[in-house]
C-alpha positions, 0 to 999 in steps of 0.5 A, spaced: 254 589 055 255 597 055 260 601 059 256 607 062 259 614 062 255 618 066 254 622 072 251 616 076 247 618 081 248 626 079 242 626 078 241 628 086 246 632 087 244 638 086 237 641 088 237 648 086 240 653 081 239 649 075 244 645 070 248 651 069 250 653 075 253 645 077 260 644 074 259 638 068 262 632 068 266 632 062 268 625 058 273 625 052 272 619 048 277 617 043 278 612 038 283 608 042 278 607 048 274 605 043 279 599 042 280 597 049 272 595 049 272 587 049 268 584 044 261 585 045 262 591 050 260 598 048 259 605 051 252 609 054 253 616 053 247 618 058 244 625 056 237 623 059 239 626 066 238 632 070 246 634 072 250 637 066 254 632 062 258 633 056 261 628 051 267 630 047 268 626 041 276 626 039 276 621 032 283 626 029 287 620 032 283 615 028 277 614 025 271 613 031 267 607 031 260 609 032 258 601 032 261 601 039 257 607 043 249 607 044 247 614 046 240 615 052 237 622 049 231 625 053 227 625 046 229 618 043 231 614 049 236 609 049 238 609 041 245 606 037 249 613 035 250 611 029 243 611 028 242 617 032 247 621 028 245 620 021 239 624 023 245 629 024 249 629 019 243 629 014 240 635 017 247 640 016 250 636 010 256 633 014 258 627 011 258 621 016 266 619 015 267 627 017 264 626 024 268 619 025 275 623 024 273 630 026 271 632 033 265 634 036 261 635 043 255 632 045 251 635 052 245 635 055 246 643 057 248 649 052 251 652 057 255 646 059 256 644 052 260 651 049 264 652 056 271 654 053 269 655 046 271 661 043 274 665 049 281 665 048 280 667 041 285 661 039 278 656 039 274 654 033 267 656 036 264 650 033 256 650 031 252 649 036 244 645 035 239 642 039 237 635 035 232 631 040 234 635 047 241 633 045 246 639 044 251 638 040 258 643 038 260 641 031 267 643 030 268 643 023 275 646 024 281 643 027 281 646 033 286 645 039 284 648 045 280 644 051 276 647 056 277 642 061 
């Protein structure tokens, strides 16, 4: 059973102006959130819709269990996040443990993904990349600012 964390029904919420003009749906996922799942449950991160969504993963207070998360991307469809991240990790030279204990964002829109990053000068600008039609923001240093 998967717990879907996306803008259900939001695809029809806007009809003009494009993704960048809509207020994105923001969701934060921590290790504690994953521990609260029932046995056999997983989280479904849906990034294959039109409505702008941003998922921020924060493993700074406990390692994230990527085996409990599935991701739906425009190019790959539904895949386990652990499998999808392996391509990201190998392409960027990061260790898998670094991601599970760090902070990063996944989004379906670059403008939405970058909201609040580097605006005040207090935040880590992060590294913004596109993989499989998904925008990833990697915070390689500890960042304390939140956009939402």
